[in-house]
N, CA, C and O atoms as a GROMACS GRO file, in nm:
protein
  300
    1MET      N    1  12.277   4.906  16.347
    1MET     CA    2  12.342   5.005  16.432
    1MET      C    3  12.277   5.007  16.570
    1MET      O    4  12.154   5.004  16.581
    2GLU      N    5  12.357   5.010  16.674
    2GLU     CA    6  12.304   5.019  16.810
    2GLU      C    7  12.329   5.157  16.867
    2GLU      O    8  12.435   5.216  16.847
    3VAL      N    9  12.233   5.208  16.937
    3VAL     CA   10  12.247   5.337  17.003
    3VAL      C   11  12.230   5.316  17.153
    3VAL      O   12  12.132   5.256  17.196
    4ASN      N   13  12.324   5.365  17.230
    4ASN     CA   14  12.314   5.359  17.376
    4ASN      C   15  12.221   5.471  17.421
    4ASN      O   16  12.255   5.589  17.407
    5LEU      N   17  12.107   5.435  17.473
    5LEU     CA   18  12.009   5.536  17.510
    5LEU      C   19  12.023   5.577  17.655
    5LEU      O   20  12.040   5.493  17.743
    6THR      N   21  12.016   5.708  17.678
    6THR     CA   22  12.008   5.756  17.815
    6THR      C   23  11.874   5.715  17.874
    6THR      O   24  11.867   5.667  17.988
    7ASN      N   25  11.769   5.734  17.797
    7ASN     CA   26  11.635   5.697  17.839
    7ASN      C   27  11.564   5.625  17.727
    7ASN      O   28  11.575   5.663  17.610
    8LEU      N   29  11.491   5.522  17.762
    8LEU     CA   30  11.409   5.452  17.664
    8LEU      C   31  11.271   5.427  17.723
    8LEU      O   32  11.258   5.356  17.823
    9ALA      N   33  11.170   5.485  17.662
    9ALA     CA   34  11.034   5.465  17.710
    9ALA      C   35  10.961   5.374  17.613
    9ALA      O   36  10.966   5.395  17.492
   10VAL      N   37  10.894   5.274  17.665
   10VAL     CA   38  10.821   5.181  17.580
   10VAL      C   39  10.672   5.207  17.597
   10VAL      O   40  10.619   5.200  17.708
   11SER      N   41  10.606   5.236  17.486
   11SER     CA   42  10.461   5.257  17.491
   11SER      C   43  10.394   5.140  17.421
   11SER      O   44  10.462   5.050  17.371
   12GLY      N   45  10.264   5.141  17.417
   12GLY     CA   46  10.191   5.035  17.348
   12GLY      C   47  10.210   5.041  17.198
   12GLY      O   48  10.171   4.948  17.127
   13TYR      N   49  10.268   5.149  17.148
   13TYR     CA   50  10.279   5.169  17.005
   13TYR      C   51  10.421   5.161  16.952
   13TYR      O   52  10.444   5.173  16.832
   14GLY      N   53  10.519   5.142  17.043
   14GLY     CA   54  10.657   5.138  16.997
   14GLY      C   55  10.749   5.202  17.098
   14GLY      O   56  10.724   5.196  17.219
   15TYR      N   57  10.856   5.266  17.049
   15TYR     CA   58  10.956   5.322  17.138
   15TYR      C   59  10.963   5.473  17.124
   15TYR      O   60  10.954   5.528  17.015
   16VAL      N   61  10.979   5.540  17.239
   16VAL     CA   62  11.006   5.683  17.240
   16VAL      C   63  11.149   5.699  17.287
   16VAL      O   64  11.183   5.662  17.399
   17CYS      N   65  11.234   5.755  17.202
   17CYS     CA   66  11.377   5.756  17.230
   17CYS      C   67  11.426   5.896  17.263
   17CYS      O   68  11.383   5.995  17.204
   18HIS      N   69  11.516   5.903  17.358
   18HIS     CA   70  11.577   6.031  17.394
   18HIS      C   71  11.720   6.005  17.439
   18HIS      O   72  11.744   5.919  17.524
   19ILE      N   73  11.814   6.080  17.382
   19ILE     CA   74  11.954   6.066  17.420
   19ILE      C   75  12.004   6.200  17.471
   19ILE      O   76  12.011   6.296  17.395
   20GLY      N   77  12.040   6.206  17.598
   20GLY     CA   78  12.090   6.330  17.656
   20GLY      C   79  11.984   6.440  17.646
   20GLY      O   80  11.866   6.412  17.632
   21GLY      N   81  12.028   6.565  17.655
   21GLY     CA   82  11.940   6.676  17.624
   21GLY      C   83  11.866   6.733  17.743
   21GLY      O   84  11.908   6.717  17.858
   22ASN      N   85  11.756   6.800  17.715
   22ASN     CA   86  11.698   6.887  17.815
   22ASN      C   87  11.611   6.815  17.917
   22ASN      O   88  11.556   6.707  17.891
   23TYR      N   89  11.600   6.876  18.031
   23TYR     CA   90  11.536   6.816  18.148
   23TYR      C   91  11.388   6.790  18.124
   23TYR      O   92  11.334   6.689  18.170
   24ALA      N   93  11.322   6.881  18.052
   24ALA     CA   94  11.178   6.866  18.030
   24ALA      C   95  11.146   6.738  17.955
   24ALA      O   96  11.048   6.670  17.986
   25VAL      N   97  11.228   6.705  17.856
   25VAL     CA   98  11.205   6.583  17.780
   25VAL      C   99  11.232   6.461  17.866
   25VAL      O  100  11.157   6.363  17.861
   26LYS      N  101  11.339   6.467  17.946
   26LYS     CA  102  11.369   6.356  18.036
   26LYS      C  103  11.255   6.334  18.134
   26LYS      O  104  11.218   6.219  18.162
   27ARG      N  105  11.199   6.442  18.185
   27ARG     CA  106  11.090   6.430  18.280
   27ARG      C  107  10.968   6.365  18.214
   27ARG      O  108  10.901   6.281  18.273
   28HIS      N  109  10.942   6.405  18.090
   28HIS     CA  110  10.832   6.346  18.016
   28HIS      C  111  10.851   6.196  18.000
   28HIS      O  112  10.756   6.119  18.013
   29LEU      N  113  10.976   6.154  17.973
   29LEU     CA  114  11.003   6.012  17.958
   29LEU      C  115  10.995   5.938  18.090
   29LEU      O  116  10.950   5.823  18.095
   30GLN      N  117  11.038   6.005  18.198
   30GLN     CA  118  11.027   5.943  18.330
   30GLN      C  119  10.882   5.914  18.363
   30GLN      O  120  10.850   5.808  18.417
   31GLU      N  121  10.794   6.009  18.330
   31GLU     CA  122  10.653   5.990  18.358
   31GLU      C  123  10.595   5.876  18.276
   31GLU      O  124  10.500   5.809  18.318
   32ALA      N  125  10.653   5.853  18.158
   32ALA     CA  126  10.607   5.742  18.074
   32ALA      C  127  10.667   5.610  18.118
   32ALA      O  128  10.619   5.504  18.078
   33GLY      N  129  10.773   5.616  18.200
   33GLY     CA  130  10.841   5.496  18.246
   33GLY      C  131  10.958   5.465  18.154
   33GLY      O  132  10.936   5.433  18.038
   34PHE      N  133  11.080   5.475  18.203
   34PHE     CA  134  11.195   5.456  18.118
   34PHE      C  135  11.295   5.359  18.180
   34PHE      O  136  11.288   5.329  18.299
   35THR      N  137  11.386   5.311  18.097
   35THR     CA  138  11.489   5.220  18.142
   35THR      C  139  11.625   5.282  18.114
   35THR      O  140  11.656   5.314  17.999
   36LEU      N  141  11.706   5.298  18.217
   36LEU     CA  142  11.839   5.356  18.199
   36LEU      C  143  11.932   5.257  18.130
   36LEU      O  144  11.926   5.137  18.155
   37GLY      N  145  12.017   5.309  18.043
   37GLY     CA  146  12.119   5.228  17.979
   37GLY      C  147  12.067   5.124  17.883
   37GLY      O  148  12.137   5.027  17.852
   38ALA      N  149  11.945   5.142  17.836
   38ALA     CA  150  11.888   5.043  17.743
   38ALA      C  151  11.954   5.052  17.606
   38ALA      O  152  12.005   5.157  17.568
   39LYS      N  153  11.951   4.943  17.534
   39LYS     CA  154  12.002   4.942  17.398
   39LYS      C  155  11.893   4.894  17.304
   39LYS      O  156  11.820   4.799  17.334
   40ILE      N  157  11.883   4.962  17.190
   40ILE     CA  158  11.791   4.917  17.086
   40ILE      C  159  11.865   4.920  16.953
   40ILE      O  160  11.971   4.981  16.942
   41VAL      N  161  11.810   4.855  16.855
   41VAL     CA  162  11.865   4.860  16.720
   41VAL      C  163  11.790   4.968  16.643
   41VAL      O  164  11.667   4.966  16.632
   42VAL      N  165  11.866   5.062  16.589
   42VAL     CA  166  11.806   5.171  16.513
   42VAL      C  167  11.811   5.138  16.365
   42VAL      O  168  11.916   5.107  16.310
   43LEU      N  169  11.694   5.144  16.301
   43LEU     CA  170  11.687   5.109  16.161
   43LEU      C  171  11.732   5.224  16.072
   43LEU      O  172  11.788   5.203  15.965
   44LYS      N  173  11.706   5.346  16.117
   44LYS     CA  174  11.738   5.462  16.036
   44LYS      C  175  11.751   5.585  16.125
   44LYS      O  176  11.674   5.602  16.220
   45ILE      N  177  11.850   5.672  16.094
   45ILE     CA  178  11.863   5.798  16.165
   45ILE      C  179  11.851   5.911  16.064
   45ILE      O  180  11.928   5.918  15.968
   46THR      N  181  11.755   5.999  16.085
   46THR     CA  182  11.733   6.110  15.994
   46THR      C  183  11.752   6.242  16.067
   46THR      O  184  11.680   6.271  16.162
   47PRO      N  185  11.850   6.325  16.023
   47PRO     CA  186  11.868   6.454  16.087
   47PRO      C  187  11.751   6.547  16.055
   47PRO      O  188  11.701   6.549  15.943
   48TYR      N  189  11.708   6.624  16.154
   48TYR     CA  190  11.603   6.723  16.132
   48TYR      C  191  11.633   6.844  16.219
   48TYR      O  192  11.614   6.840  16.340
   49LYS      N  193  11.679   6.951  16.157
   49LYS     CA  194  11.719   7.072  16.229
   49LYS      C  195  11.819   7.035  16.338
   49LYS      O  196  11.925   6.981  16.308
   50SER      N  197  11.788   7.062  16.464
   50SER     CA  198  11.884   7.032  16.571
   50SER      C  199  11.851   6.900  16.640
   50SER      O  200  11.906   6.869  16.746
   51THR      N  201  11.763   6.821  16.579
   51THR     CA  202  11.725   6.692  16.638
   51THR      C  203  11.745   6.581  16.536
   51THR      O  204  11.781   6.604  16.421
   52TYR      N  205  11.721   6.460  16.581
   52TYR     CA  206  11.723   6.345  16.491
   52TYR      C  207  11.592   6.270  16.504
   52TYR      O  208  11.528   6.270  16.609
   53LEU      N  209  11.552   6.207  16.394
   53LEU     CA  210  11.439   6.115  16.398
   53LEU      C  211  11.495   5.974  16.396
   53LEU      O  212  11.572   5.938  16.307
   54LEU      N  213  11.457   5.895  16.495
   54LEU     CA  214  11.504   5.758  16.501
   54LEU      C  215  11.391   5.664  16.462
   54LEU      O  216  11.284   5.666  16.523
   55ASP      N  217  11.415   5.583  16.362
   55ASP     CA  218  11.319   5.479  16.325
   55ASP      C  219  11.361   5.351  16.396
   55ASP      O  220  11.460   5.288  16.358
   56VAL      N  221  11.287   5.313  16.497
   56VAL     CA  222  11.325   5.198  16.579
   56VAL      C  223  11.225   5.083  16.565
   56VAL      O  224  11.222   4.992  16.647
   57GLY      N  225  11.143   5.089  16.460
   57GLY     CA  226  11.043   4.986  16.443
   57GLY      C  227  10.922   5.013  16.530
   57GLY      O  228  10.912   5.119  16.592
   58GLY      N  229  10.831   4.920  16.535
   58GLY     CA  230  10.709   4.940  16.610
   58GLY      C  231  10.587   4.917  16.523
   58GLY      O  232  10.598   4.903  16.402
   59ARG      N  233  10.471   4.913  16.585
   59ARG     CA  234  10.350   4.874  16.513
   59ARG      C  235  10.282   4.990  16.442
   59ARG      O  236  10.218   4.970  16.339
   60VAL      N  237  10.297   5.110  16.495
   60VAL     CA  238  10.224   5.223  16.440
   60VAL      C  239  10.322   5.326  16.385
   60VAL      O  240  10.410   5.374  16.457
   61GLY      N  241  10.308   5.359  16.258
   61GLY     CA  242  10.401   5.447  16.190
   61GLY      C  243  10.425   5.579  16.260
   61GLY      O  244  10.539   5.627  16.265
   62ALA      N  245  10.321   5.639  16.315
   62ALA     CA  246  10.334   5.769  16.379
   62ALA      C  247  10.428   5.765  16.498
   62ALA      O  248  10.488   5.866  16.534
   63PHE      N  249  10.442   5.648  16.560
   63PHE     CA  250  10.526   5.635  16.678
   63PHE      C  251  10.664   5.577  16.644
   63PHE      O  252  10.748   5.561  16.732
   64LYS      N  253  10.687   5.546  16.517
   64LYS     CA  254  10.814   5.485  16.478
   64LYS      C  255  10.925   5.588  16.470
   64LYS      O  256  11.042   5.556  16.492
   65LYS      N  257  10.889   5.711  16.438
   65LYS     CA  258  10.990   5.816  16.424
   65LYS      C  259  10.960   5.926  16.524
   65LYS      O  260  10.857   5.993  16.515
   66MET      N  261  11.048   5.946  16.619
   66MET     CA  262  11.027   6.045  16.722
   66MET      C  263  11.144   6.143  16.724
   66MET      O  264  11.259   6.102  16.715
   67ALA      N  265  11.113   6.273  16.735
   67ALA     CA  266  11.220   6.372  16.744
   67ALA      C  267  11.289   6.360  16.879
   67ALA      O  268  11.223   6.356  16.983
   68VAL      N  269  11.420   6.356  16.878
   68VAL     CA  270  11.498   6.348  17.000
   68VAL      C  271  11.609   6.451  16.995
   68VAL      O  272  11.638   6.506  16.888
   69SER      N  273  11.671   6.478  17.108
   69SER     CA  274  11.782   6.571  17.109
   69SER      C  275  11.904   6.506  17.043
   69SER      O  276  11.903   6.387  17.013
   70LEU      N  277  12.007   6.584  17.023
   70LEU     CA  278  12.125   6.536  16.951
   70LEU      C  279  12.182   6.409  17.012
   70LEU      O  280  12.193   6.398  17.134
   71ILE      N  281  12.218   6.316  16.928
   71ILE     CA  282  12.276   6.190  16.975
   71ILE      C  283  12.419   6.215  17.022
   71ILE      O  284  12.501   6.269  16.948
   72THR      N  285  12.447   6.176  17.144
   72THR     CA  286  12.579   6.198  17.200
   72THR      C  287  12.657   6.069  17.216
   72THR      O  288  12.780   6.072  17.223
   73VAL      N  289  12.589   5.957  17.222
   73VAL     CA  290  12.656   5.828  17.238
   73VAL      C  291  12.605   5.731  17.134
   73VAL      O  292  12.488   5.691  17.137
   74ILE      N  293  12.692   5.693  17.042
   74ILE     CA  294  12.657   5.589  16.945
   74ILE      C  295  12.763   5.479  16.954
   74ILE      O  296  12.882   5.506  16.939
   75THR      N  297  12.720   5.356  16.979
   75THR     CA  298  12.815   5.246  16.992
   75THR      C  299  12.813   5.161  16.865
   75THR      O  300  12.887   5.063  16.856
   0.00000   0.00000   0.00000
């Protein structure tokens, strides 16, 4: 499954994903360095309250699943 990301930040430990949502999170990703319109392959999507956890792979388990705002664009 591919997800069209509004913002994609790449850290040394994997991916931090955010789709749409609030300005504070976007700002945090901007500070980490992000790429607009990036695409990644999502291995698993797990709903959690009003957010989703995206498993996008990566070297360190703690960074493989990150809470993000509601997914608005799935291709």
